[in-house]
Residue, then its C-alpha position, 0 to 999 in steps of 0.5 A: m814343437v808348437s803343438i806340444v806347447f799348446e797341448a801342455l797348456a790345455r792339460f794345465i787348464s784341465i788341472y786348473l779347472v779341477l782345482l777351481i771346482i774343488r775351491v768352489l765346492l769347499s767355499w760352500f762349507p763356511n767352517m773350513d779352516w783356510s789356514n790349513p796349508a793345503l787349503s791355503a795353497l789352493s786358495q792362493i792358486t785359484d783366488p787371483y783368477l776368480n777375483l778377476f771375475r768377482s770384480v766384474i760380477p758381484p755376489v747376488g744374494g750371497i751367491d757368487f756367480s763369477a765362478i761360472l764365468a771363470f769356468i766358461l772362459l777357461q773351457v773356451v780357451q781349452s777348446a781353442l787350444n785343443s782345436v789348434v793341437a788337432t789342426l797342427g797334428n793334422s798338418y804334421m800328418a800331411y807333411s809326414a805322408f810325403 
């Protein structure tokens, strides 16, 4: 049961990483209409997380490096969750062998 929760969280992070990549790539186009409902929703979903890192690392020369830190942290958490899922899966397999 616990491994299912961790696996779901790892999958959620995978999806969120894709959304972050899309958000960062779209930020390279200054003429984007962020009032578009799809883009507005993407912004509302991703900006709170990115703003945490923007307050730590301010833009340097107009380039926002905070997204790199945001990606790294999510990938570390995802790797940890995948390790826990693998460990719990191996433990379950050991118990089911008896």
